[in-house]
C-alpha positions, 0 to 999 in steps of 0.5 A: 541478426534480426531481420526487418520483420523479426519480432522484437520479443522472441517467442521463447521469452513470452510466458504461456497466456501472455497475448499482448501484441508483439511488434516488428524490428522495423517499427518505431514502437516497441511495446514491451507488454509480451515481457510483462506478467505481473498484474500490478505493473503498467505496460510500457514501450520503447519509442524510437523516434527520439533516437538519431537516425545516424545511431538508430540501427546500432542502439536498436541492435544492442536493445534487441540483443538485451530483450532477447538475450542475458548477461554472461555469469562470468560478468555477473559473479562480481556484481553483488547479489542484486545483479540480474542476467535479465531485468524487468521490462521496466528496467529495460525500458529505462535502460534504453531511454538512457542509451537514447539520451547518450545517442542524442548527445553523440549526435550533437557532437557529430559522433555517428558511431558508438564505436567512437564513444571512447574512454575520454568521450565516456568521461566528458559525457558523465560529467555533462550528464550530472550538470542537470542536478541528479543525486547519487542513487539515480546517478548509480542506475544511470551508470549501470545503464551505460555499463549495460550498453557495453556489456550487451554490445559485446553479446551482439551480432555486430559489435560496435566496439563501444569502449568500456566505461572508466568507472568499471576499472577505476571504481564508481565513486569517483564518478558520481555526484557529491553526496548531499545526504538525500539518499533514501534508506530502508526506513525512509518511507514514512508511516501514516499518522495515527489521526489519519489511519484510525478514521480511514480504516474505520470508514474502510471497514464500515463500507465493507462490513455494513454498507457492501450488500446495499451497494452490491445490490444497487449495482446489480439493479443499475446494471439490470436497468441499463440492459432493460433500457437497451432492450426496450422498444418504444410504443404509444403506451411508453410515450404516455408513461414518459409524459406522466413522468416527466412533464408534471409542472415543477417536478424534479426530473430524474438526472445524473451528473455531467461534466458541467451540469446535470443530464437527464438520466435517459437509461433510468427513465427508459427502464422504469417506463419501458420506453426505448432510448431513442424514444426518450431522446426524442421526447427530451429534445421535443420538450427541451428537457435538457434546460429543464433538468438544469433547473430541476435536477432530481434523484433516480431512487433504486428499488433496493432495500437499505439494510446498512446502519449508522447509529442505528439509522439507515445510512441512506433513504434510498440508493440513487442510480447516479451514485452507484458507480461511485459507491462501487469504486469507494467499496473496491477502494475500502477493501483494497485499504483493509488488505493493504494495511491489515496483511502487511503485504507489499502493494504488488502482492495485493494487486496479484490476489485473485478470487479464490485465494482465501478459501473457507478453511476445514475445521480440525478434528475436534471442531476447532476453527482453523485460521483463514490462509491467503495463497498469493504471489510475490514479485520482489527479487523473484528470479530463475535459476539463471538469475533472470527476473521473472515478471509473473513472480512466484507463489509464496511457499508460506501463505498469509494468515488472514484476520477477520476484517481482511477475510471480509474484504476479500469476500466482498471483492470476490463478489465484484469480479468473476471466479479466478480473476484478479481481485483488483482487476482494472477491467472489473473495477472500471465502473464507468467506462469499462474499457477493459484495462490490463491487469490490476489496478496500478499503484497510481490509480490506487493512490488516486482512489484512496484520495477520493475515498477520503474526500467521500468519507469527509462528506459523509461524516457531517451528514451522518452526524459523525464529525469526529470521524473526518479524516484529517490531512496527513502531515507527510503527504498523500496516503500512498499504497506504499505507506500502509505496510510501514504503517503496520509495523510502526503502529504495532511496535509503538501503539500497543493495545490497538489505539489504531482502528479501535483496537481492531484485532491488534492483540491477535496480530501482535501475538501471531507476529511475535510467534515467528511460526510458519503459519504466523500472520504475515510470515514469509520464507524470507524476513518480509514484514517481520524484518520491517516490524523488527526495525520499527520495534528496534527504533522505538525501543531505542527511543525509549531507552533514550527517553529513560536516560534523559528523564534519569539525567534530569533528576526524575526518580524511578521505581519498579522491580526492574529499575536497575536492569532498565538503567543499565540497558538505557545506558548501553543502548545507542540512540538513533538519530533520524529515521533513515537507516540502511537496508542492512539495519533489519538483521541488526534490529532482530539481534538487537531485540534478542537481548532478552531482559535488556530491551525497553518497551514504552506502554503509554496505555499502562503508563510504565516502561517494560524492561521485557524478560520472557521468563518473568513476564506475566503477559505470558508471551509466545516462546521466542517472543521478542516483545511483551504483549503490551495490550496485556500488561499486568500489575506486579510483573517483575518487568515493570519500571516507572518514573515520575513522568508516569506518576504524573500521567496516572494522576492526570488520567485519574482526574480525567476519570473523575470528570467522566464519572460526574456525568456518567450513570451511577453504576458506570460512575462508580466503576470509573471512580474505582479505576481513578482510585487504583491509578492514584494508589499506583502513582503514590506507590511510586512516590514511596518507593521511587529513588534517584538514578544514582541510588539505584545504580 
């Protein structure tokens, strides 16, 4: 039994290095931070003031038992692979909130003991619990939390004798709300729209590669000026310098943005004049500069060189004291976007990266450079030998391989935080208030910063003469961090040749992803990104087969050495309706793609279908690859299939090249015209050889 002064979390459950404050059993707020070691997880607490006094002691004791105990192996063995002896702090908090909700319901019915919660009471409660409207998946979590109340009560030092919920003996399905089709599956997270992701990644890489040196230098200068201003001592000489700077008739005054209007940039003014902050404040009040600065706001130029260029021109005339914090925030966001999208990591894995995670590799004996490797932690489903959740996660057995943009992003983040610190440390990425928040920037904060980054880029684009690089609104909602990993798989599977991000490294990424080697890009000891990629690739292949089947049925003719094989594959490939598929589909997708020779891949760049067969592919895929190198499609390949639609697209592309050739310089125009002629020859060859599907079969 705990005493009133017993710690809420016993010492054996607190990991070394966790310094978050603990609470006492008597307290009405129980912070669960001592159980949280994942830098990407928000701190949370249990608030007992909402629990009725008559039931508070009983629910509290059961909660304390859950926080400091674990479920029996005999209880867990029949509950599936996802059952845990100890769950995460967030799940414990949600579980306790569900118990408090039950306690309030019991209190309203003048039931003052959990032991009076009989099987019949359970039936009434669960029926009324669904009346507020709830879908099946959340309802399952509610039932699981209520079952835990019974299970942990049995482990308590003073069991209340609460009855076993009836769904434990009769089966859960009959107690759940009706299925309305809203359940979410493995593939329900939508990828980002190509028209959004392209310019978004272009702006992110531009900030990291082209502007980072300027922004970091400006931030260092800003910090120096603030420190100088704080240390200055006023004198008659500095008073004269203030007058020279601020009392020029009609001249703009150095200003920063306030909440509702401009304010005098007191730290900037103090630093460049040598005055103290108090001297600046007295001078401002004496000459009523608060009113004047609202009428004549001016810049605060920093004495740092501008080296970044857009279209050969400096991207700024000067860096400004006032915008530096915002630019630093956008720089960190840009680096995070690159890591989230071009690694395939889950958001929490990116949030867990630390400075030094991607060291410079040693070259091989013959001088060949090695790939950069990222050592990181993963957190999903990490448990100890007893099946208890490990909040701190564990280091991945197999490192990620970092392509060049990711290495650059990590190097920039390493310049923003101390050595060994989290790359997205909340404390070091708070450039305005510097309040020293816990862990890494959380997903909600990153989502807000990404939206702010988009707004900034869309202001910059027209001012820099880049109206074609504005980032449009995504038709499927906000650009959340969870969508990047899905987008990586979607665009690799469905956008050959790297239409996204202007072909940045995409050929390399597809090659390494397909190799399935231990050093492969994004590889994991478990399926990881490969499973996500296989799902998207399988769905894309199924859609390609369905289109070919529909085109053949509509009377389109087909040509190519793999025509018969492609038609057979199209006839036997199932059509997937919608995009929500179960979690088990990843294994089925891998098996589906392993059918060498009968999986169809659309290649809109080459305007053909590839009936991929490794032995005859001229694109030289890696051993064991389950997809072609679509960016390296070569004429004369035995896997080629074309339809009348492809022939039409070839001619449309040829006409487009002719129009471009007419306005291009002569050497370029000749090359464009030659390419157009080749495309028309390919279309003519299709027309000559094409046959209806019935004739081929």
